[in-house]
C-alpha positions as a Markdown table, in Angstrom:
| # | Residue | x | y | z |
|---|---|---|---|---|
| 1 | Unk | 19.1 | 3.9 | -4.7 |
| 2 | Unk | 20.4 | 5.0 | -8.0 |
| 3 | Unk | 23.3 | 7.4 | -8.0 |
| 4 | Unk | 22.4 | 10.6 | -9.8 |
| 5 | Unk | 24.9 | 13.2 | -11.0 |
| 6 | Unk | 24.3 | 17.0 | -10.7 |
| 7 | Unk | 22.9 | 17.3 | -14.2 |
| 8 | Unk | 20.4 | 14.4 | -13.7 |
| 9 | Unk | 19.2 | 16.0 | -10.5 |
| 10 | Unk | 18.7 | 19.3 | -12.3 |
| 11 | Unk | 16.8 | 17.5 | -15.1 |
| 12 | Unk | 14.5 | 15.8 | -12.6 |
| 13 | Unk | 13.8 | 19.1 | -10.9 |
| 14 | Unk | 12.9 | 20.7 | -14.2 |
| 15 | Unk | 10.7 | 17.8 | -15.3 |
| 16 | Unk | 8.9 | 17.7 | -11.9 |
| 17 | Unk | 8.0 | 21.4 | -12.4 |
| 18 | Unk | 7.0 | 21.1 | -16.0 |
| 19 | Unk | 7.1 | 17.8 | -17.9 |
| 20 | Unk | 6.0 | 19.6 | -21.1 |
| 21 | Unk | 9.4 | 21.2 | -21.6 |
| 22 | Unk | 11.3 | 20.2 | -24.7 |
| 23 | Unk | 14.7 | 18.5 | -24.4 |
| 24 | Unk | 16.2 | 21.7 | -25.8 |
| 25 | Unk | 14.5 | 23.8 | -23.1 |
| 26 | Unk | 15.6 | 21.4 | -20.4 |
| 27 | Unk | 19.2 | 21.3 | -21.7 |
| 28 | Unk | 19.3 | 25.1 | -21.7 |
| 29 | Unk | 18.1 | 25.3 | -18.2 |
| 30 | Unk | 20.5 | 22.7 | -16.8 |
| 31 | Unk | 23.6 | 23.8 | -18.8 |
| 32 | Unk | 23.9 | 20.9 | -21.3 |
| 33 | Unk | 23.6 | 20.6 | -25.0 |
| 34 | Unk | 20.4 | 18.8 | -26.2 |
| 35 | Unk | 22.0 | 15.4 | -27.2 |
| 36 | Unk | 23.6 | 14.6 | -23.8 |
| 37 | Unk | 20.5 | 15.9 | -22.1 |
| 38 | Unk | 18.3 | 13.6 | -24.2 |
| 39 | Unk | 20.5 | 10.7 | -23.3 |
| 40 | Unk | 20.3 | 11.4 | -19.6 |
| 41 | Unk | 16.5 | 11.7 | -19.8 |
| 42 | Unk | 16.3 | 8.5 | -21.8 |
| 43 | Unk | 18.4 | 6.7 | -19.2 |
| 44 | Unk | 16.3 | 8.1 | -16.3 |
| 45 | Unk | 13.2 | 6.7 | -18.1 |
| 46 | Unk | 14.7 | 3.3 | -18.9 |
| 47 | Unk | 15.9 | 3.0 | -15.3 |
| 48 | Unk | 12.4 | 3.7 | -14.1 |
| 49 | Unk | 13.4 | 6.8 | -12.2 |
| 50 | Unk | 11.1 | 8.8 | -14.4 |
| 51 | Unk | 8.0 | 6.6 | -14.3 |
| 52 | Unk | 5.8 | 8.7 | -16.6 |
| 53 | Unk | 5.0 | 12.2 | -17.6 |
| 54 | Unk | 1.5 | 13.5 | -16.9 |
| 55 | Unk | -0.6 | 16.6 | -16.8 |
| 56 | Unk | -1.7 | 17.6 | -13.3 |
| 57 | Unk | -5.4 | 18.5 | -13.4 |
| 58 | Unk | -7.3 | 20.8 | -11.0 |
| 59 | Unk | -9.9 | 18.3 | -9.7 |
| 60 | Unk | -12.4 | 21.1 | -8.8 |
| 61 | Unk | -12.3 | 22.5 | -12.3 |
| 62 | Unk | -13.4 | 19.2 | -13.7 |
| 63 | Unk | -16.1 | 18.6 | -11.1 |
| 64 | Unk | -14.5 | 16.6 | -8.4 |
| 65 | Unk | -15.3 | 18.6 | -5.3 |
| 66 | Unk | -15.2 | 16.0 | -2.6 |
| 67 | Unk | -11.8 | 14.9 | -1.3 |
| 68 | Unk | -11.9 | 12.1 | 1.2 |
| 69 | Unk | -9.3 | 10.2 | 3.2 |
| 70 | Unk | -10.5 | 6.7 | 4.2 |
| 71 | Unk | -8.9 | 4.4 | 6.7 |
| 72 | Unk | -9.9 | 0.8 | 6.1 |
| 73 | Unk | -9.5 | -1.9 | 8.6 |
| 74 | Unk | -9.9 | -5.5 | 7.4 |
| 75 | Unk | -11.0 | -8.5 | 9.5 |
| 76 | Unk | -8.8 | -11.6 | 9.8 |
| 77 | Unk | -10.3 | -13.1 | 6.6 |
| 78 | Unk | -9.6 | -9.9 | 4.7 |
| 79 | Unk | -6.0 | -9.7 | 5.9 |
| 80 | Unk | -5.5 | -13.2 | 4.6 |
| 81 | Unk | -6.6 | -12.0 | 1.2 |
| 82 | Unk | -4.8 | -8.6 | 1.0 |
| 83 | Unk | -4.1 | -9.2 | -2.7 |
| 84 | Unk | -7.8 | -9.4 | -3.5 |
| 85 | Unk | -8.6 | -6.2 | -1.6 |
| 86 | Unk | -5.6 | -4.4 | -3.2 |
| 87 | Unk | -6.7 | -5.4 | -6.7 |
| 88 | Unk | -10.3 | -4.3 | -6.0 |
| 89 | Unk | -9.0 | -0.9 | -4.8 |
| 90 | Unk | -6.9 | -0.5 | -8.0 |
| 91 | Unk | -10.0 | -1.0 | -10.1 |
| 92 | Unk | -11.9 | 1.9 | -8.4 |
| 93 | Unk | -11.2 | 5.1 | -10.4 |
| 94 | Unk | -12.3 | 7.2 | -7.4 |
| 95 | Unk | -9.3 | 6.0 | -5.4 |
| 96 | Unk | -6.3 | 8.1 | -6.4 |
| 97 | Unk | -3.8 | 6.7 | -3.9 |
| 98 | Unk | -3.8 | 3.6 | -1.6 |
| 99 | Unk | -1.3 | 2.7 | 1.0 |
| 100 | Unk | -0.9 | -0.4 | 3.2 |
| 101 | Unk | -0.2 | 0.7 | 6.8 |
| 102 | Unk | 1.2 | -0.7 | 9.9 |
| 103 | Unk | -0.9 | -0.3 | 13.0 |
| 104 | Unk | -4.6 | -0.5 | 13.7 |
| 105 | Unk | -5.5 | 0.6 | 10.2 |
| 106 | Unk | -4.7 | -1.6 | 7.2 |
| 107 | Unk | -5.1 | 0.8 | 4.4 |
| 108 | Unk | -5.2 | 4.6 | 3.8 |
| 109 | Unk | -7.1 | 5.7 | 0.7 |
| 110 | Unk | -7.3 | 9.1 | -1.0 |
| 111 | Unk | -10.5 | 9.3 | -2.8 |
| 112 | Unk | -12.2 | 12.0 | -5.0 |
| 113 | Unk | -15.9 | 12.2 | -6.0 |
| 114 | Unk | -18.1 | 14.8 | -7.5 |
| 115 | Unk | -19.7 | 15.6 | -4.1 |
| 116 | Unk | -20.5 | 14.0 | -0.7 |
| 117 | Unk | -23.5 | 12.2 | -2.1 |
| 118 | Unk | -21.4 | 10.5 | -4.7 |
| 119 | Unk | -19.0 | 9.5 | -2.0 |
| 120 | Unk | -21.9 | 8.1 | 0.0 |
| 121 | Unk | -22.9 | 6.0 | -3.0 |
| 122 | Unk | -19.3 | 4.9 | -3.5 |
| 123 | Unk | -19.0 | 4.0 | 0.2 |
| 124 | Unk | -22.2 | 1.9 | 0.4 |
| 125 | Unk | -22.2 | 0.4 | -3.1 |
| 126 | Unk | -18.5 | -0.4 | -3.6 |
| 127 | Unk | -16.0 | 0.2 | -0.8 |
| 128 | Unk | -18.0 | -1.2 | 2.2 |
| 129 | Unk | -19.1 | -4.3 | 0.1 |
| 130 | Unk | -15.5 | -5.5 | -0.5 |
| 131 | Unk | -14.8 | -8.9 | 1.1 |
| 132 | Unk | -13.1 | -8.6 | 4.4 |
| 133 | Unk | -13.8 | -5.0 | 5.3 |
| 134 | Unk | -14.4 | -4.6 | 9.0 |
| 135 | Unk | -14.4 | -0.8 | 9.5 |
| 136 | Unk | -14.0 | 2.3 | 7.4 |
| 137 | Unk | -13.3 | 5.7 | 8.9 |
| 138 | Unk | -13.8 | 8.5 | 6.4 |
| 139 | Unk | -12.4 | 12.0 | 6.8 |
| 140 | Unk | -13.5 | 14.8 | 4.4 |
| 141 | Unk | -10.9 | 17.4 | 3.5 |
| 142 | Unk | -12.3 | 20.9 | 3.9 |
| 143 | Unk | -9.5 | 22.7 | 2.1 |
| 144 | Unk | -6.2 | 22.0 | 0.4 |
| 145 | Unk | -3.1 | 23.7 | 1.9 |
| 146 | Unk | -0.5 | 22.0 | -0.2 |
| 147 | Unk | -0.6 | 19.4 | -3.0 |
| 148 | Unk | 2.5 | 18.5 | -4.9 |
| 149 | Unk | 4.1 | 15.6 | -6.7 |
| 150 | Unk | 7.5 | 17.1 | -6.6 |
| 151 | Unk | 10.1 | 15.2 | -4.6 |
| 152 | Unk | 12.6 | 17.3 | -2.7 |
| 153 | Unk | 15.6 | 16.2 | -4.8 |
């Protein structure tokens, strides 16, 4: 873990809330002048602590109404080729997040599609056809209670 000082923690908090802030705005909010603030942000980016700055899009407002969590279990052959499965998952734009798990399920996927029919097509035409897939358990999210990318720093 990289050691962060109080100013860097404040900078990260501000950027997590609104990455569109200018360096001068961030500096003002955290109590620094712009130059030292910019140097700290630059170091945080170079060190990979700040991976990227993005806009968070409301998926429903751009037509992605189905939000699905899929648990994928691979057969022995599939487990021997985790890299192939992982790369295939990375190539599917419908899959927003993918995690390797310990236990009876090998992967947890967070998937969005336009509607349930689109998920059904994705399920039958892409996901279930991947080499080594033994079982897929899909759970449809009915509503979203909390969604954030902010870490509790």
